[in-house]
C-alpha positions in Angstrom: 0.0 0.0 0.1 2.7 2.5 0.9 4.5 2.1 -2.3 1.4 3.0 -4.3 1.0 6.1 -2.2 4.5 7.2 -3.3 4.3 6.5 -6.9 0.9 8.5 -7.0 3.0 11.6 -5.3 5.9 11.1 -7.9 3.4 11.0 -10.6 1.3 14.0 -9.5 4.6 15.8 -9.1 5.9 14.6 -12.7 2.7 16.2 -14.1 3.0 19.4 -12.4 6.6 19.9 -13.4 5.0 18.8 -17.2 2.4 21.6 -16.7 5.1 24.3 -15.6 7.3 23.3 -18.5 4.2 23.9 -20.8 3.2 27.0 -19.5 6.8 28.4 -19.6 7.4 27.4 -23.0 4.0 28.7 -24.0 4.7 32.1 -22.6 8.3 32.2 -24.2 6.6 31.4 -27.6 4.0 34.4 -26.9 6.5 37.2 -25.6 8.8 36.1 -28.9 5.7 36.6 -31.0 4.6 40.0 -29.7 8.2 41.3 -29.7 8.5 40.2 -33.4 4.9 42.0 -34.3 5.9 45.2 -32.5 9.3 45.2 -34.5 7.0 44.7 -37.7 4.8 47.6 -36.7 7.8 49.8 -35.7 9.4 49.0 -39.2 6.0 49.7 -41.0 5.5 53.1 -39.1 8.9 54.3 -40.2 8.1 53.0 -43.7 5.0 55.2 -43.5 6.8 58.2 -42.1 9.4 57.9 -44.8 6.9 58.0 -47.5 4.8 60.9 -46.2 7.8 62.9 -45.8 9.1 62.3 -49.1 5.9 63.4 -50.7 6.2 66.7 -48.3 9.7 67.1 -49.2 8.4 66.8 -53.3 5.8 69.5 -52.4 8.5 71.9 -50.6 10.6 71.8 -53.7 7.7 72.3 -56.0 6.1 75.5 -53.8 10.1 76.3 -53.1 8.9 76.6 -49.3 11.1 74.6 -46.7 8.7 75.8 -44.0 6.5 72.9 -45.0 8.7 70.7 -43.3 6.8 68.9 -40.1 8.7 68.7 -36.8 11.1 70.3 -34.4 14.6 70.7 -35.5 16.6 68.2 -33.4 19.3 71.1 -32.6 15.9 72.9 -31.0 15.2 70.2 -28.7 17.8 71.1 -25.7 15.3 70.5 -23.1 13.5 67.5 -23.9 14.8 64.6 -21.6 14.3 61.9 -24.1 16.2 63.6 -26.9 19.0 64.4 -24.5 19.3 60.9 -23.4 19.2 59.9 -27.3 21.8 62.6 -28.3 24.1 61.0 -25.6 24.3 57.8 -27.6 26.1 59.3 -30.4 23.9 57.9 -33.0 23.8 61.1 -34.9 26.7 63.2 -35.2 26.3 66.8 -33.3 26.7 68.5 -36.6 24.1 66.6 -38.2 21.3 67.7 -35.4 20.4 70.6 -37.9 19.2 68.0 -40.7 17.0 65.9 -38.3 13.5 66.9 -37.2 11.7 65.6 -34.3 8.0 64.3 -34.8 5.8 64.5 -31.9 2.3 63.0 -31.9 0.8 66.1 -33.1 3.3 65.8 -36.0 2.6 62.5 -36.8 -1.4 63.5 -36.8 -0.3 66.3 -39.4 1.0 63.8 -41.7 -2.5 61.9 -41.5 -0.5 58.4 -40.9 -2.6 57.3 -38.1 0.2 56.4 -36.1 1.7 57.3 -32.9 5.2 57.5 -31.2 6.2 54.2 -29.3 6.5 54.7 -25.7 9.3 57.1 -24.3 10.8 57.5 -27.6 10.1 59.7 -30.8 10.4 59.2 -34.7 13.1 61.6 -36.4 13.4 62.4 -40.1 16.2 63.6 -42.0 14.1 65.4 -45.2 17.4 65.5 -47.2 18.1 61.8 -47.5 14.8 60.3 -46.0 16.4 58.4 -43.1 14.0 57.5 -40.4 15.2 56.9 -36.8 13.4 55.8 -33.7 15.0 57.2 -30.4 14.3 54.2 -28.3 15.9 51.7 -31.2 14.7 48.4 -32.2 17.0 45.5 -31.7 19.9 47.5 -31.3 19.3 49.4 -34.4 17.9 53.1 -34.4 18.1 53.8 -38.5 15.3 52.5 -40.9 18.2 51.8 -43.4 19.9 49.4 -40.7 16.9 47.8 -40.3 16.5 47.1 -43.7 19.9 45.9 -44.1 19.5 43.6 -41.2 16.2 42.3 -42.7 17.7 41.5 -45.9 20.8 40.0 -44.2 18.3 37.3 -42.4 16.3 36.9 -45.8 19.6 36.0 -47.4 20.6 33.4 -44.6 17.2 31.9 -44.8 17.3 31.4 -48.7 20.9 30.0 -48.4 19.8 27.8 -45.7 17.1 26.4 -47.9 19.1 25.9 -51.0 21.6 24.0 -48.9 18.8 22.2 -47.4 17.5 21.3 -51.1 21.2 20.3 -52.4 21.7 18.0 -49.1 18.5 16.3 -50.1 19.4 15.9 -54.0 22.9 14.6 -52.5 20.7 12.0 -50.4 18.7 11.0 -53.0 21.6 10.2 -55.4 23.6 8.5 -52.9 20.6 6.4 -52.1 20.0 5.6 -55.9 23.8 4.7 -56.2 23.5 2.4 -53.0 20.1 0.8 -54.5 21.9 0.3 -57.8 25.2 -1.3 -56.1 22.9 -3.5 -53.9 20.8 -4.8 -56.8 24.2 -5.8 -58.8 25.3 -7.5 -55.8 22.0 -9.3 -55.4 22.3 -9.8 -59.5 25.7 -11.5 -58.8 24.9 -13.7 -56.1 21.9 -15.1 -57.9 24.5 -16.1 -61.1 26.6 -17.8 -58.7 
């Protein structure tokens, strides 16, 4: 009788451990999925800002009016703590502060994009080269051009792995065919003897 109780308790402990492992694994997967989706949203927001600002830049060229630019020049934002923290990271050279405009939520609304800044962050735009920056960063990257380059590299790696797997499968298929032919030949020789 006593061994049955011990086995029952061990079984319950194992079941509880399995449930805990499943819960931890599920939580991990959900967090990764949410982070990936947030990254996609940030990139889409940056691309939307880039597109809207390209149009605004073209309008300013046609109308010969640079006062049409939306945002506050980065060089004029000396009292904003978020911007001072960002400036201290050295992502943008101080000599380039004049080129970048900080977009607050009102500026984003002016661009009719239907987006807002991320929490504790701003989007910056350089109207000269259409570079968009997020001050909080995303996966250690701040500039849209860096994020795009990283995505392209990831895509290239996936494509090369896919090609490598395909080549390995083809080679495996050829080896199996050769092995089968050798085995058939041996069987044929054995039958003749």
